[in-house]
ZANUZA-485368 format. One record per atom (N, C-alpha, C, O): y, x, z; atom name; residue number from 1. Coordinates in steps of 0.001 Angstrom, whole numbers, plus 524288, in hexadecimal, padded with zeros to 5 digits. Example, Ala and Ser with C-alpha at 12.3 -4.5 7.8 and 13.67 -1.06 7.14 Angstrom:
// ZANUZA-485368
<pt><y>7E9C6</y><x>83386</x><z>81E78</z><atom>N</atom><seq>1</seq></pt>
<pt><y>7EE6C</y><x>8300C</x><z>81E78</z><atom>CA</atom><seq>1</seq></pt>
<pt><y>7F31C</y><x>83390</x><z>81E78</z><atom>C</atom><seq>1</seq></pt>
<pt><y>7F309</y><x>8379C</x><z>82111</z><atom>O</atom><seq>1</seq></pt>
<pt><y>7F736</y><x>83232</x><z>81BA8</z><atom>N</atom><seq>2</seq></pt>
<pt><y>7FBDC</y><x>83566</x><z>81BE4</z><atom>CA</atom><seq>2</seq></pt>
<pt><y>8001E</y><x>83264</x><z>81EBE</z><atom>C</atom><seq>2</seq></pt>
<pt><y>80472</y><x>83461</x><z>81F67</z><atom>O</atom><seq>2</seq></pt>
// end
This chain:
// ZANUZA-485368
<pt><y>7FB64</y><x>80343</x><z>80000</z><atom>N</atom><seq>1</seq></pt>
<pt><y>80000</y><x>80000</x><z>80000</z><atom>CA</atom><seq>1</seq></pt>
<pt><y>804DA</y><x>8036F</x><z>80000</z><atom>C</atom><seq>1</seq></pt>
<pt><y>804AF</y><x>807EF</x><z>801B2</z><atom>O</atom><seq>1</seq></pt>
<pt><y>8091E</y><x>80151</x><z>7FE1E</z><atom>N</atom><seq>2</seq></pt>
<pt><y>80E13</y><x>80427</x><z>7FE5D</z><atom>CA</atom><seq>2</seq></pt>
<pt><y>81251</y><x>80059</x><z>80018</z><atom>C</atom><seq>2</seq></pt>
<pt><y>81210</y><x>7FBAC</x><z>7FEFF</z><atom>O</atom><seq>2</seq></pt>
<pt><y>8162F</y><x>8026E</x><z>802CD</z><atom>N</atom><seq>3</seq></pt>
<pt><y>81A80</y><x>7FF41</x><z>804C6</z><atom>CA</atom><seq>3</seq></pt>
<pt><y>81F91</y><x>8022B</x><z>803B9</z><atom>C</atom><seq>3</seq></pt>
<pt><y>81FC8</y><x>806EF</x><z>80459</z><atom>O</atom><seq>3</seq></pt>
<pt><y>8239E</y><x>7FF68</x><z>80225</z><atom>N</atom><seq>4</seq></pt>
<pt><y>828BB</y><x>801B6</x><z>8012E</z><atom>CA</atom><seq>4</seq></pt>
<pt><y>82C71</y><x>80009</x><z>80584</z><atom>C</atom><seq>4</seq></pt>
<pt><y>82CC7</y><x>7FB6C</x><z>806D5</z><atom>O</atom><seq>4</seq></pt>
<pt><y>82F3D</y><x>803DB</x><z>807BA</z><atom>N</atom><seq>5</seq></pt>
<pt><y>832E1</y><x>802D8</x><z>80C00</z><atom>CA</atom><seq>5</seq></pt>
<pt><y>8386B</y><x>8044E</x><z>80A5F</z><atom>C</atom><seq>5</seq></pt>
<pt><y>83932</y><x>80793</x><z>806EF</z><atom>O</atom><seq>5</seq></pt>
<pt><y>83C43</y><x>801D6</x><z>80CE1</z><atom>N</atom><seq>6</seq></pt>
<pt><y>841C0</y><x>80309</x><z>80C1F</z><atom>CA</atom><seq>6</seq></pt>
<pt><y>843D9</y><x>804D0</x><z>81164</z><atom>C</atom><seq>6</seq></pt>
<pt><y>84438</y><x>801A6</x><z>814FD</z><atom>O</atom><seq>6</seq></pt>
<pt><y>8453F</y><x>809DB</x><z>811F3</z><atom>N</atom><seq>7</seq></pt>
<pt><y>84719</y><x>80BC2</x><z>816FF</z><atom>CA</atom><seq>7</seq></pt>
<pt><y>84ABA</y><x>81072</x><z>8167F</z><atom>C</atom><seq>7</seq></pt>
<pt><y>8495C</y><x>814B1</x><z>8184B</z><atom>O</atom><seq>7</seq></pt>
<pt><y>84F5B</y><x>80FD2</x><z>81417</z><atom>N</atom><seq>8</seq></pt>
<pt><y>852F1</y><x>81441</x><z>81405</z><atom>CA</atom><seq>8</seq></pt>
<pt><y>854DB</y><x>8158B</x><z>81980</z><atom>C</atom><seq>8</seq></pt>
<pt><y>85602</y><x>81A10</x><z>81AAE</z><atom>O</atom><seq>8</seq></pt>
<pt><y>85533</y><x>8119D</x><z>81CD1</z><atom>N</atom><seq>9</seq></pt>
<pt><y>8568E</y><x>8125F</x><z>82254</z><atom>CA</atom><seq>9</seq></pt>
<pt><y>8550E</y><x>80D6E</x><z>82542</z><atom>C</atom><seq>9</seq></pt>
<pt><y>854D0</y><x>80934</x><z>822FA</z><atom>O</atom><seq>9</seq></pt>
<pt><y>85410</y><x>80DF5</x><z>82A3E</z><atom>N</atom><seq>10</seq></pt>
<pt><y>85298</y><x>8096F</x><z>82D5D</z><atom>CA</atom><seq>10</seq></pt>
<pt><y>84CEF</y><x>807E7</x><z>82C91</z><atom>C</atom><seq>10</seq></pt>
<pt><y>849AF</y><x>80B1C</x><z>82B0F</z><atom>O</atom><seq>10</seq></pt>
<pt><y>84BCE</y><x>80301</x><z>82D98</z><atom>N</atom><seq>11</seq></pt>
<pt><y>8466E</y><x>80117</x><z>82D43</z><atom>CA</atom><seq>11</seq></pt>
<pt><y>844FA</y><x>7FFD6</x><z>8279B</z><atom>C</atom><seq>11</seq></pt>
<pt><y>8480B</y><x>7FD77</x><z>824C4</z><atom>O</atom><seq>11</seq></pt>
<pt><y>84051</y><x>8016F</x><z>82600</z><atom>N</atom><seq>12</seq></pt>
<pt><y>83E82</y><x>8008A</x><z>820A5</z><atom>CA</atom><seq>12</seq></pt>
<pt><y>83CB6</y><x>7FAEB</x><z>81FEE</z><atom>C</atom><seq>12</seq></pt>
<pt><y>83AD6</y><x>7F872</x><z>8239A</z><atom>O</atom><seq>12</seq></pt>
<pt><y>83D4C</y><x>7F8F6</x><z>81B3C</z><atom>N</atom><seq>13</seq></pt>
<pt><y>83B29</y><x>7F3D1</x><z>819E8</z><atom>CA</atom><seq>13</seq></pt>
<pt><y>8377E</y><x>7F47C</x><z>8154C</z><atom>C</atom><seq>13</seq></pt>
<pt><y>83848</y><x>7F7ED</x><z>81208</z><atom>O</atom><seq>13</seq></pt>
<pt><y>83392</y><x>7F145</x><z>81505</z><atom>N</atom><seq>14</seq></pt>
<pt><y>82FAE</y><x>7F192</x><z>810D9</z><atom>CA</atom><seq>14</seq></pt>
<pt><y>831E6</y><x>7EF05</x><z>80BF8</z><atom>C</atom><seq>14</seq></pt>
<pt><y>83398</y><x>7EA86</x><z>80C21</z><atom>O</atom><seq>14</seq></pt>
<pt><y>831E5</y><x>7F1DF</x><z>8079F</z><atom>N</atom><seq>15</seq></pt>
<pt><y>833D1</y><x>7EFC6</x><z>802A8</z><atom>CA</atom><seq>15</seq></pt>
<pt><y>82F79</y><x>7ED56</x><z>7FF6D</z><atom>C</atom><seq>15</seq></pt>
<pt><y>83074</y><x>7E9C3</x><z>7FC5D</z><atom>O</atom><seq>15</seq></pt>
<pt><y>82AC4</y><x>7EF31</x><z>8000F</z><atom>N</atom><seq>16</seq></pt>
<pt><y>82663</y><x>7ED1D</x><z>7FD11</z><atom>CA</atom><seq>16</seq></pt>
<pt><y>821AF</y><x>7F098</x><z>7FDB9</z><atom>C</atom><seq>16</seq></pt>
<pt><y>821EA</y><x>7F490</x><z>8006D</z><atom>O</atom><seq>16</seq></pt>
<pt><y>81D78</y><x>7EF21</x><z>7FB48</z><atom>N</atom><seq>17</seq></pt>
<pt><y>818B3</y><x>7F234</x><z>7FBAF</z><atom>CA</atom><seq>17</seq></pt>
<pt><y>814AC</y><x>7F043</x><z>7F7DD</z><atom>C</atom><seq>17</seq></pt>
<pt><y>815A0</y><x>7ECA0</x><z>7F4DD</z><atom>O</atom><seq>17</seq></pt>
<pt><y>81034</y><x>7F2B4</x><z>7F800</z><atom>N</atom><seq>18</seq></pt>
<pt><y>80C0A</y><x>7F128</x><z>7F47B</z><atom>CA</atom><seq>18</seq></pt>
<pt><y>80746</y><x>7F48D</x><z>7F545</z><atom>C</atom><seq>18</seq></pt>
<pt><y>806D3</y><x>7F74C</x><z>7F932</z><atom>O</atom><seq>18</seq></pt>
<pt><y>803BF</y><x>7F45D</x><z>7F191</z><atom>N</atom><seq>19</seq></pt>
<pt><y>7FEE8</y><x>7F75D</x><z>7F1D2</z><atom>CA</atom><seq>19</seq></pt>
<pt><y>7FEBF</y><x>7FB2A</x><z>7ED48</z><atom>C</atom><seq>19</seq></pt>
<pt><y>80027</y><x>7F9C3</x><z>7E8E6</z><atom>O</atom><seq>19</seq></pt>
<pt><y>7FD09</y><x>7FFFC</x><z>7EE46</z><atom>N</atom><seq>20</seq></pt>
<pt><y>7FC74</y><x>803EB</x><z>7EA34</z><atom>CA</atom><seq>20</seq></pt>
<pt><y>7F6E9</y><x>80382</x><z>7E81A</z><atom>C</atom><seq>20</seq></pt>
<pt><y>7F324</y><x>8045D</x><z>7EAF6</z><atom>O</atom><seq>20</seq></pt>
<pt><y>7F66C</y><x>80231</x><z>7E317</z><atom>N</atom><seq>21</seq></pt>
<pt><y>7F13E</y><x>8018A</x><z>7E0C0</z><atom>CA</atom><seq>21</seq></pt>
<pt><y>7EEBB</y><x>806CB</x><z>7DF8E</z><atom>C</atom><seq>21</seq></pt>
<pt><y>7EA0E</y><x>8077D</x><z>7E072</z><atom>O</atom><seq>21</seq></pt>
<pt><y>7F1C6</y><x>80A83</x><z>7DD8D</z><atom>N</atom><seq>22</seq></pt>
<pt><y>7EFB3</y><x>80FB6</x><z>7DC67</z><atom>CA</atom><seq>22</seq></pt>
<pt><y>7F431</y><x>81399</x><z>7DC28</z><atom>C</atom><seq>22</seq></pt>
<pt><y>7F8BE</y><x>81219</x><z>7DBBB</z><atom>O</atom><seq>22</seq></pt>
<pt><y>7F2DD</y><x>81896</x><z>7DC6F</z><atom>N</atom><seq>23</seq></pt>
<pt><y>7F6CA</y><x>81CBC</x><z>7DC24</z><atom>CA</atom><seq>23</seq></pt>
<pt><y>7F46A</y><x>8217C</x><z>7D97F</z><atom>C</atom><seq>23</seq></pt>
<pt><y>7EFB7</y><x>8226C</x><z>7D9E3</z><atom>O</atom><seq>23</seq></pt>
<pt><y>7F7AD</y><x>82479</x><z>7D6CF</z><atom>N</atom><seq>24</seq></pt>
<pt><y>7F5F8</y><x>82946</x><z>7D435</z><atom>CA</atom><seq>24</seq></pt>
<pt><y>7FA08</y><x>82D7F</x><z>7D527</z><atom>C</atom><seq>24</seq></pt>
<pt><y>7FEA3</y><x>82C54</x><z>7D5E5</z><atom>O</atom><seq>24</seq></pt>
<pt><y>7F859</y><x>8325F</x><z>7D521</z><atom>N</atom><seq>25</seq></pt>
<pt><y>7FBEF</y><x>836C1</x><z>7D5CB</z><atom>CA</atom><seq>25</seq></pt>
<pt><y>7FF86</y><x>83729</x><z>7D113</z><atom>C</atom><seq>25</seq></pt>
<pt><y>7FDC3</y><x>83687</x><z>7CCA5</z><atom>O</atom><seq>25</seq></pt>
<pt><y>80493</y><x>83837</x><z>7D1F7</z><atom>N</atom><seq>26</seq></pt>
<pt><y>8084C</y><x>838A9</x><z>7CDA9</z><atom>CA</atom><seq>26</seq></pt>
<pt><y>806C9</y><x>83CF8</x><z>7C9E0</z><atom>C</atom><seq>26</seq></pt>
<pt><y>8078A</y><x>83C60</x><z>7C529</z><atom>O</atom><seq>26</seq></pt>
<pt><y>804AA</y><x>8414F</x><z>7CBCF</z><atom>N</atom><seq>27</seq></pt>
<pt><y>8033D</y><x>8459D</x><z>7C854</z><atom>CA</atom><seq>27</seq></pt>
<pt><y>7FEE7</y><x>843FE</x><z>7C491</z><atom>C</atom><seq>27</seq></pt>
<pt><y>7FEEA</y><x>845A7</x><z>7C00E</z><atom>O</atom><seq>27</seq></pt>
<pt><y>7FB41</y><x>840D5</x><z>7C651</z><atom>N</atom><seq>28</seq></pt>
<pt><y>7F70E</y><x>83EF7</x><z>7C2E8</z><atom>CA</atom><seq>28</seq></pt>
<pt><y>7F93A</y><x>83B4D</x><z>7BEBF</z><atom>C</atom><seq>28</seq></pt>
<pt><y>7F778</y><x>83B6A</x><z>7BA46</z><atom>O</atom><seq>28</seq></pt>
<pt><y>7FCFD</y><x>83818</x><z>7C028</z><atom>N</atom><seq>29</seq></pt>
<pt><y>7FF6D</y><x>83489</x><z>7BC65</z><atom>CA</atom><seq>29</seq></pt>
<pt><y>80283</y><x>837A8</x><z>7B85E</z><atom>C</atom><seq>29</seq></pt>
<pt><y>8024B</y><x>8367B</x><z>7B3B5</z><atom>O</atom><seq>29</seq></pt>
<pt><y>80563</y><x>83BA4</x><z>7BA23</z><atom>N</atom><seq>30</seq></pt>
<pt><y>80887</y><x>83ED7</x><z>7B697</z><atom>CA</atom><seq>30</seq></pt>
<pt><y>80517</y><x>841A3</x><z>7B297</z><atom>C</atom><seq>30</seq></pt>
<pt><y>806BA</y><x>8425E</x><z>7AE21</z><atom>O</atom><seq>30</seq></pt>
<pt><y>80069</y><x>84333</x><z>7B419</z><atom>N</atom><seq>31</seq></pt>
<pt><y>7FCD5</y><x>845EA</x><z>7B08F</z><atom>CA</atom><seq>31</seq></pt>
<pt><y>7F9F8</y><x>84221</x><z>7ACF5</z><atom>C</atom><seq>31</seq></pt>
<pt><y>7F737</y><x>843D1</x><z>7A966</z><atom>O</atom><seq>31</seq></pt>
<pt><y>7FA96</y><x>83D09</x><z>7ADD5</z><atom>N</atom><seq>32</seq></pt>
<pt><y>7F7FE</y><x>83927</x><z>7AA9A</z><atom>CA</atom><seq>32</seq></pt>
<pt><y>7F25C</y><x>83835</x><z>7AC2D</z><atom>C</atom><seq>32</seq></pt>
<pt><y>7EF6E</y><x>835AF</x><z>7A950</z><atom>O</atom><seq>32</seq></pt>
<pt><y>7F0CD</y><x>83A38</x><z>7B0BB</z><atom>N</atom><seq>33</seq></pt>
<pt><y>7EB68</y><x>8399C</x><z>7B283</z><atom>CA</atom><seq>33</seq></pt>
<pt><y>7EA63</y><x>8341A</x><z>7B492</z><atom>C</atom><seq>33</seq></pt>
<pt><y>7E5F3</y><x>83241</x><z>7B488</z><atom>O</atom><seq>33</seq></pt>
<pt><y>7EE7C</y><x>83185</x><z>7B65A</z><atom>N</atom><seq>34</seq></pt>
<pt><y>7EDEB</y><x>82C5C</x><z>7B8C1</z><atom>CA</atom><seq>34</seq></pt>
<pt><y>7F240</y><x>828DC</x><z>7B6B1</z><atom>C</atom><seq>34</seq></pt>
<pt><y>7F6B3</y><x>82A8D</x><z>7B605</z><atom>O</atom><seq>34</seq></pt>
<pt><y>7F0E5</y><x>823F9</x><z>7B5B4</z><atom>N</atom><seq>35</seq></pt>
<pt><y>7F4F3</y><x>82035</x><z>7B442</z><atom>CA</atom><seq>35</seq></pt>
<pt><y>7F800</y><x>81EBF</x><z>7B91C</z><atom>C</atom><seq>35</seq></pt>
<pt><y>7F5AD</y><x>81E47</x><z>7BD4B</z><atom>O</atom><seq>35</seq></pt>
<pt><y>7FD27</y><x>81E00</x><z>7B8BB</z><atom>N</atom><seq>36</seq></pt>
<pt><y>80030</y><x>81C4E</x><z>7BD44</z><atom>CA</atom><seq>36</seq></pt>
<pt><y>7FE4A</y><x>816F6</x><z>7BF21</z><atom>C</atom><seq>36</seq></pt>
<pt><y>7FD44</y><x>8138D</x><z>7BBE5</z><atom>O</atom><seq>36</seq></pt>
<pt><y>7FDCD</y><x>81626</x><z>7C437</z><atom>N</atom><seq>37</seq></pt>
<pt><y>7FBE7</y><x>81123</x><z>7C637</z><atom>CA</atom><seq>37</seq></pt>
<pt><y>7FFF0</y><x>80CCD</x><z>7C589</z><atom>C</atom><seq>37</seq></pt>
<pt><y>804A5</y><x>80DC3</x><z>7C5B8</z><atom>O</atom><seq>37</seq></pt>
<pt><y>7FE13</y><x>8081D</x><z>7C4C2</z><atom>N</atom><seq>38</seq></pt>
<pt><y>80170</y><x>80386</x><z>7C4B9</z><atom>CA</atom><seq>38</seq></pt>
<pt><y>80202</y><x>801C3</x><z>7CA5D</z><atom>C</atom><seq>38</seq></pt>
<pt><y>7FE22</y><x>8015A</x><z>7CD2E</z><atom>O</atom><seq>38</seq></pt>
<pt><y>806BC</y><x>800BC</x><z>7CC04</z><atom>N</atom><seq>39</seq></pt>
<pt><y>807AE</y><x>7FF66</x><z>7D176</z><atom>CA</atom><seq>39</seq></pt>
<pt><y>809A4</y><x>7F9CD</x><z>7D1C9</z><atom>C</atom><seq>39</seq></pt>
<pt><y>80D30</y><x>7F83F</x><z>7CEEF</z><atom>O</atom><seq>39</seq></pt>
<pt><y>80752</y><x>7F6D8</x><z>7D53F</z><atom>N</atom><seq>40</seq></pt>
<pt><y>8090A</y><x>7F185</x><z>7D63A</z><atom>CA</atom><seq>40</seq></pt>
<pt><y>80A61</y><x>7F110</x><z>7DBF9</z><atom>C</atom><seq>40</seq></pt>
<pt><y>80762</y><x>7F2CF</x><z>7DF4E</z><atom>O</atom><seq>40</seq></pt>
<pt><y>80EC2</y><x>7EEC7</x><z>7DD28</z><atom>N</atom><seq>41</seq></pt>
<pt><y>81058</y><x>7EE0E</x><z>7E299</z><atom>CA</atom><seq>41</seq></pt>
<pt><y>81069</y><x>7E83F</x><z>7E3DB</z><atom>C</atom><seq>41</seq></pt>
<pt><y>811F1</y><x>7E507</x><z>7E0A1</z><atom>O</atom><seq>41</seq></pt>
<pt><y>80EC1</y><x>7E6FB</x><z>7E881</z><atom>N</atom><seq>42</seq></pt>
<pt><y>80EC6</y><x>7E194</x><z>7EA56</z><atom>CA</atom><seq>42</seq></pt>
<pt><y>8130B</y><x>7E108</x><z>7EE69</z><atom>C</atom><seq>42</seq></pt>
<pt><y>81361</y><x>7E42B</x><z>7F209</z><atom>O</atom><seq>42</seq></pt>
<pt><y>81645</y><x>7DD1A</x><z>7EDD4</z><atom>N</atom><seq>43</seq></pt>
<pt><y>81A5F</y><x>7DC1C</x><z>7F1B1</z><atom>CA</atom><seq>43</seq></pt>
<pt><y>8189F</y><x>7D7A7</x><z>7F52E</z><atom>C</atom><seq>43</seq></pt>
<pt><y>81664</y><x>7D3CC</x><z>7F35D</z><atom>O</atom><seq>43</seq></pt>
<pt><y>819A5</y><x>7D838</x><z>7FA1D</z><atom>N</atom><seq>44</seq></pt>
<pt><y>817FA</y><x>7D42E</x><z>7FDC8</z><atom>CA</atom><seq>44</seq></pt>
<pt><y>81C28</y><x>7D233</x><z>80121</z><atom>C</atom><seq>44</seq></pt>
<pt><y>81B3A</y><x>7CEC8</x><z>80461</z><atom>O</atom><seq>44</seq></pt>
// end
């Protein structure tokens, strides 16, 4: 899961979040070894 927060100062508030379906190393993507993952976020 991932969550985005807003906190330049004071108490943070949750801006949104979702689930990470897959991830790949940037170096592997740059070399063309892996296709970049499609990312979908769910807002609740």
